[in-house]
PyMOL Python script that loads the backbone (N, CA, C, O; Angstrom):
from pymol import cmd

cmd.read_pdbstr("""\
ATOM      1  N   MET A   1     -57.297 -63.148 208.017  1.00  0.00           N
ATOM      2  CA  MET A   1     -58.596 -63.489 207.370  1.00  0.00           C
ATOM      3  C   MET A   1     -57.927 -64.291 206.270  1.00  0.00           C
ATOM      4  O   MET A   1     -58.548 -65.340 206.441  1.00  0.00           O
ATOM      5  N   SER A   2     -57.144 -64.534 205.311  1.00  0.00           N
ATOM      6  CA  SER A   2     -56.955 -65.250 204.355  1.00  0.00           C
ATOM      7  C   SER A   2     -56.804 -66.747 204.708  1.00  0.00           C
ATOM      8  O   SER A   2     -56.798 -67.609 203.829  1.00  0.00           O
ATOM      9  N   ASP A   3     -56.690 -67.007 205.932  1.00  0.00           N
ATOM     10  CA  ASP A   3     -56.374 -68.355 206.568  1.00  0.00           C
ATOM     11  C   ASP A   3     -57.585 -68.959 206.556  1.00  0.00           C
ATOM     12  O   ASP A   3     -57.919 -70.021 206.031  1.00  0.00           O
ATOM     13  N   ARG A   4     -58.421 -67.914 207.400  1.00  0.00           N
ATOM     14  CA  ARG A   4     -60.296 -68.309 207.173  1.00  0.00           C
ATOM     15  C   ARG A   4     -60.737 -69.058 205.987  1.00  0.00           C
ATOM     16  O   ARG A   4     -61.265 -70.169 205.952  1.00  0.00           O
ATOM     17  N   ILE A   5     -60.333 -68.002 204.698  1.00  0.00           N
ATOM     18  CA  ILE A   5     -60.763 -68.421 203.428  1.00  0.00           C
ATOM     19  C   ILE A   5     -60.372 -69.285 202.975  1.00  0.00           C
ATOM     20  O   ILE A   5     -61.141 -69.989 202.320  1.00  0.00           O
ATOM     21  N   ALA A   6     -59.129 -69.610 203.092  1.00  0.00           N
ATOM     22  CA  ALA A   6     -58.489 -71.030 202.860  1.00  0.00           C
ATOM     23  C   ALA A   6     -58.942 -72.212 203.406  1.00  0.00           C
ATOM     24  O   ALA A   6     -59.264 -73.214 202.768  1.00  0.00           O
ATOM     25  N   ARG A   7     -58.958 -72.087 204.472  1.00  0.00           N
ATOM     26  CA  ARG A   7     -59.727 -73.337 205.407  1.00  0.00           C
ATOM     27  C   ARG A   7     -61.347 -73.408 204.710  1.00  0.00           C
ATOM     28  O   ARG A   7     -61.654 -74.552 204.373  1.00  0.00           O
ATOM     29  N   LEU A   8     -62.278 -72.477 204.485  1.00  0.00           N
ATOM     30  CA  LEU A   8     -63.447 -72.230 204.278  1.00  0.00           C
ATOM     31  C   LEU A   8     -63.377 -73.241 202.605  1.00  0.00           C
ATOM     32  O   LEU A   8     -63.916 -74.320 202.361  1.00  0.00           O
ATOM     33  N   GLU A   9     -62.606 -72.470 201.803  1.00  0.00           N
ATOM     34  CA  GLU A   9     -62.416 -73.352 200.485  1.00  0.00           C
ATOM     35  C   GLU A   9     -61.937 -74.937 200.522  1.00  0.00           C
ATOM     36  O   GLU A   9     -62.256 -75.652 199.573  1.00  0.00           O
ATOM     37  N   GLU A  10     -61.227 -75.441 201.539  1.00  0.00           N
ATOM     38  CA  GLU A  10     -60.963 -76.447 201.403  1.00  0.00           C
ATOM     39  C   GLU A  10     -62.119 -77.085 202.195  1.00  0.00           C
ATOM     40  O   GLU A  10     -62.301 -78.278 201.951  1.00  0.00           O
ATOM     41  N   ASN A  11     -63.058 -76.421 203.236  1.00  0.00           N
ATOM     42  CA  ASN A  11     -63.998 -77.286 203.884  1.00  0.00           C
ATOM     43  C   ASN A  11     -65.097 -77.429 202.872  1.00  0.00           C
ATOM     44  O   ASN A  11     -65.958 -78.241 203.208  1.00  0.00           O
ATOM     45  N   ILE A  12     -65.298 -76.770 201.582  1.00  0.00           N
ATOM     46  CA  ILE A  12     -66.077 -76.552 200.654  1.00  0.00           C
ATOM     47  C   ILE A  12     -65.915 -78.066 199.403  1.00  0.00           C
ATOM     48  O   ILE A  12     -66.782 -78.822 198.964  1.00  0.00           O
ATOM     49  N   ILE A  13     -64.750 -78.017 199.215  1.00  0.00           N
ATOM     50  CA  ILE A  13     -64.241 -79.205 198.897  1.00  0.00           C
ATOM     51  C   ILE A  13     -64.462 -80.352 199.067  1.00  0.00           C
ATOM     52  O   ILE A  13     -64.714 -81.181 198.193  1.00  0.00           O
ATOM     53  N   THR A  14     -64.378 -80.546 200.401  1.00  0.00           N
ATOM     54  CA  THR A  14     -64.475 -81.525 201.007  1.00  0.00           C
ATOM     55  C   THR A  14     -65.860 -81.745 201.096  1.00  0.00           C
ATOM     56  O   THR A  14     -66.233 -82.825 200.638  1.00  0.00           O
ATOM     57  N   LEU A  15     -66.778 -80.954 201.597  1.00  0.00           N
ATOM     58  CA  LEU A  15     -68.270 -81.358 201.517  1.00  0.00           C
ATOM     59  C   LEU A  15     -68.433 -81.616 200.330  1.00  0.00           C
ATOM     60  O   LEU A  15     -69.426 -82.329 200.187  1.00  0.00           O
ATOM     61  N   GLN A  16     -67.810 -81.319 199.168  1.00  0.00           N
ATOM     62  CA  GLN A  16     -68.592 -81.576 197.838  1.00  0.00           C
ATOM     63  C   GLN A  16     -68.292 -83.061 197.480  1.00  0.00           C
ATOM     64  O   GLN A  16     -69.057 -83.811 196.873  1.00  0.00           O
ATOM     65  N   GLU A  17     -66.722 -83.443 198.082  1.00  0.00           N
ATOM     66  CA  GLU A  17     -66.372 -84.731 197.816  1.00  0.00           C
ATOM     67  C   GLU A  17     -67.449 -85.633 198.409  1.00  0.00           C
ATOM     68  O   GLU A  17     -67.951 -86.613 197.860  1.00  0.00           O
ATOM     69  N   MET A  18     -67.727 -85.138 199.636  1.00  0.00           N
ATOM     70  CA  MET A  18     -68.716 -86.115 200.160  1.00  0.00           C
ATOM     71  C   MET A  18     -69.987 -86.359 200.115  1.00  0.00           C
ATOM     72  O   MET A  18     -70.644 -87.142 200.801  1.00  0.00           O
ATOM     73  N   ARG A  19     -70.503 -85.245 198.789  1.00  0.00           N
ATOM     74  CA  ARG A  19     -71.786 -85.778 198.522  1.00  0.00           C
ATOM     75  C   ARG A  19     -71.991 -86.670 197.952  1.00  0.00           C
ATOM     76  O   ARG A  19     -71.110 -87.011 197.162  1.00  0.00           O
ATOM     77  N   GLY A  20     -73.450 -87.654 198.059  1.00  0.00           N
ATOM     78  CA  GLY A  20     -73.919 -88.868 197.584  1.00  0.00           C
ATOM     79  C   GLY A  20     -73.291 -89.767 198.135  1.00  0.00           C
ATOM     80  O   GLY A  20     -73.397 -90.894 197.651  1.00  0.00           O
ATOM     81  N   ASP A  21     -72.302 -89.530 199.508  1.00  0.00           N
ATOM     82  CA  ASP A  21     -71.866 -90.555 200.631  1.00  0.00           C
ATOM     83  C   ASP A  21     -73.152 -91.078 201.267  1.00  0.00           C
ATOM     84  O   ASP A  21     -74.084 -90.275 201.213  1.00  0.00           O
ATOM     85  N   SER A  22     -73.402 -92.219 201.844  1.00  0.00           N
ATOM     86  CA  SER A  22     -74.495 -92.897 202.434  1.00  0.00           C
ATOM     87  C   SER A  22     -74.652 -92.200 203.945  1.00  0.00           C
ATOM     88  O   SER A  22     -75.719 -92.045 204.539  1.00  0.00           O
ATOM     89  N   PHE A  23     -73.390 -91.838 204.393  1.00  0.00           N
ATOM     90  CA  PHE A  23     -73.480 -91.185 205.917  1.00  0.00           C
ATOM     91  C   PHE A  23     -73.711 -92.380 206.981  1.00  0.00           C
ATOM     92  O   PHE A  23     -73.887 -92.131 208.173  1.00  0.00           O
ATOM     93  N   ALA A  24     -73.697 -93.685 206.471  1.00  0.00           N
ATOM     94  CA  ALA A  24     -74.327 -94.540 207.637  1.00  0.00           C
ATOM     95  C   ALA A  24     -73.713 -95.181 208.950  1.00  0.00           C
ATOM     96  O   ALA A  24     -74.002 -96.118 209.694  1.00  0.00           O
ATOM     97  N   THR A  25     -72.607 -94.098 208.860  1.00  0.00           N
ATOM     98  CA  THR A  25     -71.677 -94.591 209.963  1.00  0.00           C
ATOM     99  C   THR A  25     -71.843 -93.204 210.820  1.00  0.00           C
ATOM    100  O   THR A  25     -72.222 -92.122 210.371  1.00  0.00           O
ATOM    101  N   ARG A  26     -71.497 -93.480 212.042  1.00  0.00           N
ATOM    102  CA  ARG A  26     -71.909 -92.378 212.823  1.00  0.00           C
ATOM    103  C   ARG A  26     -70.696 -91.445 212.815  1.00  0.00           C
ATOM    104  O   ARG A  26     -70.835 -90.292 213.222  1.00  0.00           O
ATOM    105  N   GLN A  27     -69.499 -91.891 212.366  1.00  0.00           N
ATOM    106  CA  GLN A  27     -67.974 -91.207 212.017  1.00  0.00           C
ATOM    107  C   GLN A  27     -68.129 -90.235 211.065  1.00  0.00           C
ATOM    108  O   GLN A  27     -67.573 -89.137 211.098  1.00  0.00           O
ATOM    109  N   SER A  28     -69.247 -90.819 209.799  1.00  0.00           N
ATOM    110  CA  SER A  28     -69.289 -90.019 208.552  1.00  0.00           C
ATOM    111  C   SER A  28     -70.110 -89.103 209.253  1.00  0.00           C
ATOM    112  O   SER A  28     -69.507 -88.044 209.429  1.00  0.00           O
ATOM    113  N   GLN A  29     -71.257 -89.105 209.721  1.00  0.00           N
ATOM    114  CA  GLN A  29     -72.206 -88.255 210.150  1.00  0.00           C
ATOM    115  C   GLN A  29     -71.689 -87.276 211.158  1.00  0.00           C
ATOM    116  O   GLN A  29     -72.191 -86.214 211.526  1.00  0.00           O
ATOM    117  N   TRP A  30     -70.965 -87.658 211.398  1.00  0.00           N
ATOM    118  CA  TRP A  30     -70.119 -86.452 212.424  1.00  0.00           C
ATOM    119  C   TRP A  30     -69.404 -85.587 211.887  1.00  0.00           C
ATOM    120  O   TRP A  30     -69.456 -84.367 212.040  1.00  0.00           O
ATOM    121  N   ALA A  31     -68.520 -86.371 211.060  1.00  0.00           N
ATOM    122  CA  ALA A  31     -67.527 -85.622 210.027  1.00  0.00           C
ATOM    123  C   ALA A  31     -68.529 -84.449 208.973  1.00  0.00           C
ATOM    124  O   ALA A  31     -68.125 -83.354 208.583  1.00  0.00           O
ATOM    125  N   LEU A  32     -69.460 -84.866 208.778  1.00  0.00           N
ATOM    126  CA  LEU A  32     -70.297 -83.930 207.891  1.00  0.00           C
ATOM    127  C   LEU A  32     -71.021 -82.753 208.635  1.00  0.00           C
ATOM    128  O   LEU A  32     -71.116 -81.570 208.308  1.00  0.00           O
ATOM    129  N   ARG A  33     -71.558 -83.501 209.862  1.00  0.00           N
ATOM    130  CA  ARG A  33     -71.708 -81.889 210.726  1.00  0.00           C
ATOM    131  C   ARG A  33     -70.630 -81.279 210.883  1.00  0.00           C
ATOM    132  O   ARG A  33     -70.744 -80.082 210.616  1.00  0.00           O
ATOM    133  N   TYR A  34     -69.434 -81.647 211.266  1.00  0.00           N
ATOM    134  CA  TYR A  34     -68.418 -80.847 211.893  1.00  0.00           C
ATOM    135  C   TYR A  34     -67.913 -79.938 210.926  1.00  0.00           C
ATOM    136  O   TYR A  34     -67.581 -78.771 211.139  1.00  0.00           O
ATOM    137  N   GLY A  35     -67.875 -80.630 209.715  1.00  0.00           N
ATOM    138  CA  GLY A  35     -67.307 -79.600 208.334  1.00  0.00           C
ATOM    139  C   GLY A  35     -68.448 -78.637 207.981  1.00  0.00           C
ATOM    140  O   GLY A  35     -68.140 -77.558 207.476  1.00  0.00           O
ATOM    141  N   LEU A  36     -69.808 -78.945 208.214  1.00  0.00           N
ATOM    142  CA  LEU A  36     -70.783 -78.146 208.148  1.00  0.00           C
ATOM    143  C   LEU A  36     -70.781 -76.841 209.207  1.00  0.00           C
ATOM    144  O   LEU A  36     -71.231 -75.733 208.915  1.00  0.00           O
ATOM    145  N   LEU A  37     -70.428 -77.054 209.969  1.00  0.00           N
ATOM    146  CA  LEU A  37     -70.524 -76.144 211.343  1.00  0.00           C
ATOM    147  C   LEU A  37     -69.309 -75.388 211.019  1.00  0.00           C
ATOM    148  O   LEU A  37     -69.427 -74.165 210.959  1.00  0.00           O
ATOM    149  N   GLU A  38     -68.268 -75.865 210.821  1.00  0.00           N
ATOM    150  CA  GLU A  38     -67.024 -75.067 210.991  1.00  0.00           C
ATOM    151  C   GLU A  38     -66.936 -73.950 209.805  1.00  0.00           C
ATOM    152  O   GLU A  38     -66.376 -72.870 209.995  1.00  0.00           O
ATOM    153  N   SER A  39     -67.576 -74.331 208.491  1.00  0.00           N
ATOM    154  CA  SER A  39     -67.744 -73.899 207.737  1.00  0.00           C
ATOM    155  C   SER A  39     -68.912 -72.637 207.658  1.00  0.00           C
ATOM    156  O   SER A  39     -68.905 -71.807 206.749  1.00  0.00           O
ATOM    157  N   ILE A  40     -69.759 -72.643 208.602  1.00  0.00           N
ATOM    158  CA  ILE A  40     -70.846 -71.659 208.874  1.00  0.00           C
ATOM    159  C   ILE A  40     -70.231 -70.670 209.772  1.00  0.00           C
ATOM    160  O   ILE A  40     -70.510 -69.474 209.682  1.00  0.00           O
ATOM    161  N   GLN A  41     -69.252 -71.219 210.792  1.00  0.00           N
ATOM    162  CA  GLN A  41     -68.693 -70.203 211.832  1.00  0.00           C
ATOM    163  C   GLN A  41     -67.954 -69.574 211.150  1.00  0.00           C
ATOM    164  O   GLN A  41     -68.180 -68.381 211.353  1.00  0.00           O
ATOM    165  N   ILE A  42     -66.717 -69.796 210.013  1.00  0.00           N
ATOM    166  CA  ILE A  42     -65.955 -69.087 209.114  1.00  0.00           C
ATOM    167  C   ILE A  42     -66.750 -68.050 208.525  1.00  0.00           C
ATOM    168  O   ILE A  42     -66.287 -66.911 208.580  1.00  0.00           O
ATOM    169  N   VAL A  43     -68.123 -68.271 207.842  1.00  0.00           N
ATOM    170  CA  VAL A  43     -68.840 -67.341 207.232  1.00  0.00           C
ATOM    171  C   VAL A  43     -69.206 -65.998 208.093  1.00  0.00           C
ATOM    172  O   VAL A  43     -69.033 -64.818 207.788  1.00  0.00           O
ATOM    173  N   ILE A  44     -69.722 -66.526 209.167  1.00  0.00           N
ATOM    174  CA  ILE A  44     -69.931 -65.588 210.170  1.00  0.00           C
ATOM    175  C   ILE A  44     -68.704 -65.125 210.827  1.00  0.00           C
ATOM    176  O   ILE A  44     -68.637 -63.896 210.870  1.00  0.00           O
ATOM    177  N   ASP A  45     -67.909 -65.625 211.248  1.00  0.00           N
ATOM    178  CA  ASP A  45     -66.161 -64.805 211.281  1.00  0.00           C
ATOM    179  C   ASP A  45     -65.743 -63.848 210.427  1.00  0.00           C
ATOM    180  O   ASP A  45     -65.355 -62.743 210.807  1.00  0.00           O
ATOM    181  N   LEU A  46     -65.797 -64.221 209.204  1.00  0.00           N
ATOM    182  CA  LEU A  46     -65.495 -63.397 207.857  1.00  0.00           C
ATOM    183  C   LEU A  46     -66.381 -62.480 207.850  1.00  0.00           C
ATOM    184  O   LEU A  46     -66.011 -61.325 207.642  1.00  0.00           O
ATOM    185  N   ALA A  47     -67.594 -62.733 208.049  1.00  0.00           N
ATOM    186  CA  ALA A  47     -68.496 -61.265 208.016  1.00  0.00           C
ATOM    187  C   ALA A  47     -68.604 -60.165 209.243  1.00  0.00           C
ATOM    188  O   ALA A  47     -68.769 -58.960 209.056  1.00  0.00           O
ATOM    189  N   CYS A  48     -68.504 -60.682 210.291  1.00  0.00           N
ATOM    190  CA  CYS A  48     -68.357 -59.739 211.431  1.00  0.00           C
ATOM    191  C   CYS A  48     -66.521 -59.079 211.204  1.00  0.00           C
ATOM    192  O   CYS A  48     -66.222 -57.947 211.583  1.00  0.00           O
ATOM    193  N   GLU A  49     -65.949 -59.610 210.835  1.00  0.00           N
ATOM    194  CA  GLU A  49     -64.687 -59.087 210.925  1.00  0.00           C
ATOM    195  C   GLU A  49     -64.272 -57.951 209.779  1.00  0.00           C
ATOM    196  O   GLU A  49     -63.602 -56.920 209.827  1.00  0.00           O
ATOM    197  N   LEU A  50     -65.023 -58.671 208.686  1.00  0.00           N
ATOM    198  CA  LEU A  50     -65.349 -57.439 207.529  1.00  0.00           C
ATOM    199  C   LEU A  50     -65.879 -56.225 207.993  1.00  0.00           C
ATOM    200  O   LEU A  50     -65.234 -55.194 207.796  1.00  0.00           O
ATOM    201  N   VAL A  51     -66.930 -56.191 208.564  1.00  0.00           N
ATOM    202  CA  VAL A  51     -68.011 -55.364 208.960  1.00  0.00           C
ATOM    203  C   VAL A  51     -66.807 -54.119 210.263  1.00  0.00           C
ATOM    204  O   VAL A  51     -66.631 -52.901 210.257  1.00  0.00           O
ATOM    205  N   SER A  52     -66.267 -55.216 211.161  1.00  0.00           N
ATOM    206  CA  SER A  52     -65.242 -54.218 211.844  1.00  0.00           C
ATOM    207  C   SER A  52     -64.023 -53.386 210.867  1.00  0.00           C
ATOM    208  O   SER A  52     -63.756 -52.185 210.903  1.00  0.00           O
ATOM    209  N   ARG A  53     -63.531 -54.232 210.182  1.00  0.00           N
ATOM    210  CA  ARG A  53     -62.174 -53.714 209.949  1.00  0.00           C
ATOM    211  C   ARG A  53     -62.488 -52.489 208.939  1.00  0.00           C
ATOM    212  O   ARG A  53     -61.705 -51.539 208.909  1.00  0.00           O
ATOM    213  N   ARG A  54     -63.555 -52.513 208.170  1.00  0.00           N
ATOM    214  CA  ARG A  54     -64.350 -51.276 207.598  1.00  0.00           C
ATOM    215  C   ARG A  54     -64.823 -50.507 208.331  1.00  0.00           C
ATOM    216  O   ARG A  54     -64.612 -49.356 207.951  1.00  0.00           O
ATOM    217  N   ASN A  55     -65.361 -50.571 209.195  1.00  0.00           N
ATOM    218  CA  ASN A  55     -65.784 -49.603 210.208  1.00  0.00           C
ATOM    219  C   ASN A  55     -67.038 -49.439 210.068  1.00  0.00           C
ATOM    220  O   ASN A  55     -67.514 -48.345 210.371  1.00  0.00           O
ATOM    221  N   LEU A  56     -67.895 -50.503 209.566  1.00  0.00           N
ATOM    222  CA  LEU A  56     -68.998 -50.248 209.065  1.00  0.00           C
ATOM    223  C   LEU A  56     -70.454 -49.960 210.091  1.00  0.00           C
ATOM    224  O   LEU A  56     -71.566 -49.675 209.646  1.00  0.00           O
ATOM    225  N   GLY A  57     -70.146 -50.097 211.336  1.00  0.00           N
ATOM    226  CA  GLY A  57     -71.261 -49.948 212.340  1.00  0.00           C
ATOM    227  C   GLY A  57     -70.984 -51.079 213.122  1.00  0.00           C
ATOM    228  O   GLY A  57     -70.015 -51.783 212.836  1.00  0.00           O
ATOM    229  N   SER A  58     -71.778 -51.367 214.158  1.00  0.00           N
ATOM    230  CA  SER A  58     -71.700 -52.007 215.365  1.00  0.00           C
ATOM    231  C   SER A  58     -72.972 -53.082 215.471  1.00  0.00           C
ATOM    232  O   SER A  58     -73.980 -52.905 216.155  1.00  0.00           O
ATOM    233  N   PRO A  59     -72.687 -54.237 214.631  1.00  0.00           N
ATOM    234  CA  PRO A  59     -73.796 -54.940 214.860  1.00  0.00           C
ATOM    235  C   PRO A  59     -73.961 -55.364 216.056  1.00  0.00           C
ATOM    236  O   PRO A  59     -73.130 -55.127 216.932  1.00  0.00           O
ATOM    237  N   ALA A  60     -75.356 -56.242 216.328  1.00  0.00           N
ATOM    238  CA  ALA A  60     -75.681 -56.242 217.692  1.00  0.00           C
ATOM    239  C   ALA A  60     -75.842 -58.323 217.257  1.00  0.00           C
ATOM    240  O   ALA A  60     -75.922 -59.055 218.244  1.00  0.00           O
ATOM    241  N   SER A  61     -75.859 -58.778 216.303  1.00  0.00           N
ATOM    242  CA  SER A  61     -76.143 -60.033 215.708  1.00  0.00           C
ATOM    243  C   SER A  61     -75.065 -60.150 214.419  1.00  0.00           C
ATOM    244  O   SER A  61     -74.488 -59.329 213.705  1.00  0.00           O
ATOM    245  N   TYR A  62     -75.113 -61.777 214.522  1.00  0.00           N
ATOM    246  CA  TYR A  62     -74.396 -62.404 213.273  1.00  0.00           C
ATOM    247  C   TYR A  62     -75.272 -61.953 211.889  1.00  0.00           C
ATOM    248  O   TYR A  62     -74.682 -61.850 210.813  1.00  0.00           O
ATOM    249  N   ARG A  63     -76.680 -61.703 212.002  1.00  0.00           N
ATOM    250  CA  ARG A  63     -77.719 -61.643 211.016  1.00  0.00           C
ATOM    251  C   ARG A  63     -77.250 -60.115 210.945  1.00  0.00           C
ATOM    252  O   ARG A  63     -76.847 -59.887 209.804  1.00  0.00           O
ATOM    253  N   GLU A  64     -77.182 -59.234 211.594  1.00  0.00           N
ATOM    254  CA  GLU A  64     -77.263 -57.716 211.148  1.00  0.00           C
ATOM    255  C   GLU A  64     -75.578 -57.481 210.395  1.00  0.00           C
ATOM    256  O   GLU A  64     -75.393 -56.645 209.511  1.00  0.00           O
ATOM    257  N   CYS A  65     -74.510 -58.346 210.919  1.00  0.00           N
ATOM    258  CA  CYS A  65     -73.273 -58.203 210.190  1.00  0.00           C
ATOM    259  C   CYS A  65     -73.415 -58.318 208.686  1.00  0.00           C
ATOM    260  O   CYS A  65     -72.815 -57.636 207.856  1.00  0.00           O
ATOM    261  N   ILE A  66     -74.509 -59.513 208.397  1.00  0.00           N
ATOM    262  CA  ILE A  66     -74.573 -60.032 206.953  1.00  0.00           C
ATOM    263  C   ILE A  66     -75.619 -58.833 206.154  1.00  0.00           C
ATOM    264  O   ILE A  66     -75.732 -58.576 204.955  1.00  0.00           O
ATOM    265  N   GLN A  67     -76.305 -58.245 207.353  1.00  0.00           N
ATOM    266  CA  GLN A  67     -77.332 -56.972 206.762  1.00  0.00           C
ATOM    267  C   GLN A  67     -76.259 -55.790 206.126  1.00  0.00           C
ATOM    268  O   GLN A  67     -76.379 -55.234 205.034  1.00  0.00           O
ATOM    269  N   ILE A  68     -75.478 -55.636 206.858  1.00  0.00           N
ATOM    270  CA  ILE A  68     -74.468 -54.392 206.730  1.00  0.00           C
ATOM    271  C   ILE A  68     -73.639 -54.764 205.705  1.00  0.00           C
ATOM    272  O   ILE A  68     -73.546 -53.856 204.880  1.00  0.00           O
ATOM    273  N   LEU A  69     -72.928 -55.847 205.396  1.00  0.00           N
ATOM    274  CA  LEU A  69     -72.571 -56.277 204.165  1.00  0.00           C
ATOM    275  C   LEU A  69     -73.201 -55.873 202.673  1.00  0.00           C
ATOM    276  O   LEU A  69     -72.740 -55.264 201.708  1.00  0.00           O
ATOM    277  N   ALA A  70     -74.462 -56.499 202.954  1.00  0.00           N
ATOM    278  CA  ALA A  70     -75.657 -56.095 201.834  1.00  0.00           C
ATOM    279  C   ALA A  70     -75.718 -54.538 201.468  1.00  0.00           C
ATOM    280  O   ALA A  70     -75.578 -53.955 200.393  1.00  0.00           O
ATOM    281  N   GLN A  71     -76.025 -54.003 202.993  1.00  0.00           N
ATOM    282  CA  GLN A  71     -76.111 -52.545 202.564  1.00  0.00           C
ATOM    283  C   GLN A  71     -74.829 -51.529 201.844  1.00  0.00           C
ATOM    284  O   GLN A  71     -74.927 -50.519 201.147  1.00  0.00           O
ATOM    285  N   PHE A  72     -73.805 -52.166 202.269  1.00  0.00           N
ATOM    286  CA  PHE A  72     -72.238 -51.298 201.718  1.00  0.00           C
ATOM    287  C   PHE A  72     -72.081 -52.369 200.323  1.00  0.00           C
ATOM    288  O   PHE A  72     -70.882 -52.548 200.112  1.00  0.00           O
ATOM    289  N   ASN A  73     -72.712 -52.912 199.603  1.00  0.00           N
ATOM    290  CA  ASN A  73     -72.881 -53.389 198.291  1.00  0.00           C
ATOM    291  C   ASN A  73     -71.328 -54.430 198.718  1.00  0.00           C
ATOM    292  O   ASN A  73     -70.378 -54.478 197.937  1.00  0.00           O
ATOM    293  N   LEU A  74     -71.338 -55.090 199.892  1.00  0.00           N
ATOM    294  CA  LEU A  74     -70.022 -56.114 199.646  1.00  0.00           C
ATOM    295  C   LEU A  74     -70.493 -57.422 199.540  1.00  0.00           C
ATOM    296  O   LEU A  74     -69.736 -58.233 199.007  1.00  0.00           O
ATOM    297  N   VAL A  75     -71.697 -57.840 199.975  1.00  0.00           N
ATOM    298  CA  VAL A  75     -72.369 -59.167 199.389  1.00  0.00           C
ATOM    299  C   VAL A  75     -73.615 -59.240 198.310  1.00  0.00           C
ATOM    300  O   VAL A  75     -74.570 -58.521 198.604  1.00  0.00           O
ATOM    301  N   GLU A  76     -73.696 -59.792 197.449  1.00  0.00           N
ATOM    302  CA  GLU A  76     -74.844 -59.827 196.687  1.00  0.00           C
ATOM    303  C   GLU A  76     -76.084 -60.009 197.495  1.00  0.00           C
ATOM    304  O   GLU A  76     -76.213 -60.846 198.388  1.00  0.00           O
ATOM    305  N   THR A  77     -77.168 -58.974 197.024  1.00  0.00           N
ATOM    306  CA  THR A  77     -78.307 -59.238 197.622  1.00  0.00           C
ATOM    307  C   THR A  77     -78.881 -60.846 197.996  1.00  0.00           C
ATOM    308  O   THR A  77     -79.147 -61.108 199.169  1.00  0.00           O
ATOM    309  N   GLU A  78     -79.019 -61.711 197.100  1.00  0.00           N
ATOM    310  CA  GLU A  78     -79.322 -62.987 197.076  1.00  0.00           C
ATOM    311  C   GLU A  78     -78.904 -63.622 197.645  1.00  0.00           C
ATOM    312  O   GLU A  78     -79.602 -64.589 197.948  1.00  0.00           O
ATOM    313  N   LEU A  79     -77.371 -63.554 198.250  1.00  0.00           N
ATOM    314  CA  LEU A  79     -76.662 -64.385 198.989  1.00  0.00           C
ATOM    315  C   LEU A  79     -76.908 -63.728 200.200  1.00  0.00           C
ATOM    316  O   LEU A  79     -77.190 -64.595 201.027  1.00  0.00           O
ATOM    317  N   ALA A  80     -76.942 -62.423 200.787  1.00  0.00           N
ATOM    318  CA  ALA A  80     -77.321 -61.790 201.899  1.00  0.00           C
ATOM    319  C   ALA A  80     -78.815 -62.238 202.505  1.00  0.00           C
ATOM    320  O   ALA A  80     -78.940 -62.239 203.730  1.00  0.00           O
ATOM    321  N   ALA A  81     -79.708 -62.539 201.844  1.00  0.00           N
ATOM    322  CA  ALA A  81     -81.127 -62.501 202.022  1.00  0.00           C
ATOM    323  C   ALA A  81     -81.198 -64.165 202.407  1.00  0.00           C
ATOM    324  O   ALA A  81     -81.927 -64.428 203.364  1.00  0.00           O
ATOM    325  N   SER A  82     -80.404 -65.473 201.651  1.00  0.00           N
ATOM    326  CA  SER A  82     -80.086 -66.551 202.001  1.00  0.00           C
ATOM    327  C   SER A  82     -79.539 -66.531 203.305  1.00  0.00           C
ATOM    328  O   SER A  82     -80.133 -66.941 204.302  1.00  0.00           O
ATOM    329  N   LEU A  83     -78.350 -66.029 203.286  1.00  0.00           N
ATOM    330  CA  LEU A  83     -77.408 -65.972 204.667  1.00  0.00           C
ATOM    331  C   LEU A  83     -77.948 -65.656 206.021  1.00  0.00           C
ATOM    332  O   LEU A  83     -77.668 -66.183 207.097  1.00  0.00           O
ATOM    333  N   GLU A  84     -79.037 -64.389 205.667  1.00  0.00           N
ATOM    334  CA  GLU A  84     -80.055 -63.686 206.860  1.00  0.00           C
ATOM    335  C   GLU A  84     -80.786 -64.750 207.389  1.00  0.00           C
ATOM    336  O   GLU A  84     -80.699 -65.105 208.565  1.00  0.00           O
ATOM    337  N   ASN A  85     -81.562 -65.309 206.484  1.00  0.00           N
ATOM    338  CA  ASN A  85     -82.447 -66.250 206.593  1.00  0.00           C
ATOM    339  C   ASN A  85     -81.989 -67.789 207.623  1.00  0.00           C
ATOM    340  O   ASN A  85     -82.755 -68.500 208.273  1.00  0.00           O
ATOM    341  N   ARG A  86     -80.729 -67.899 207.477  1.00  0.00           N
ATOM    342  CA  ARG A  86     -80.042 -68.951 208.503  1.00  0.00           C
ATOM    343  C   ARG A  86     -79.765 -68.314 209.607  1.00  0.00           C
ATOM    344  O   ARG A  86     -79.803 -69.006 210.625  1.00  0.00           O
ATOM    345  N   PHE A  87     -79.493 -67.195 209.729  1.00  0.00           N
ATOM    346  CA  PHE A  87     -79.336 -66.661 211.321  1.00  0.00           C
ATOM    347  C   PHE A  87     -80.540 -65.766 211.770  1.00  0.00           C
ATOM    348  O   PHE A  87     -80.357 -64.755 212.448  1.00  0.00           O
ATOM    349  N   ALA A  88     -81.717 -66.160 211.385  1.00  0.00           N
ATOM    350  CA  ALA A  88     -83.085 -65.633 211.857  1.00  0.00           C
ATOM    351  C   ALA A  88     -83.304 -66.240 213.167  1.00  0.00           C
ATOM    352  O   ALA A  88     -83.071 -67.438 213.326  1.00  0.00           O
ATOM    353  N   PRO A  89     -83.812 -65.373 214.286  1.00  0.00           N
ATOM    354  CA  PRO A  89     -84.244 -66.186 215.560  1.00  0.00           C
ATOM    355  C   PRO A  89     -85.513 -67.231 214.999  1.00  0.00           C
ATOM    356  O   PRO A  89     -86.270 -67.148 214.033  1.00  0.00           O
ATOM    357  N   PRO A  90     -85.400 -67.951 215.774  1.00  0.00           N
ATOM    358  CA  PRO A  90     -86.547 -69.049 215.554  1.00  0.00           C
ATOM    359  C   PRO A  90     -87.837 -68.586 216.211  1.00  0.00           C
ATOM    360  O   PRO A  90     -88.845 -69.291 216.156  1.00  0.00           O
TER     361      PRO A  90
END
""", "prot")
cmd.dss("prot")
cmd.show_as("cartoon", "prot")
cmd.util.cbc("prot")
cmd.orient("prot")
């Protein structure tokens, strides 16, 4: 778990450094997408692992992982709402 948190922190720093870049090349666009997708996946993995490790329930979706964490006050309400919207079905 700590390895993933460290990787997420590295990704956030890198993405912040990329802020303001033009992303004119295919490589820079790919790098941005990859960094964002990897970061999102890490958040999902951490949320679901935390629910599992603490035996908080059996979520049927990634969205439910976030909802459970909020229910048990392990994630701030505003952050949970923001994340839930990202995992809402289309």
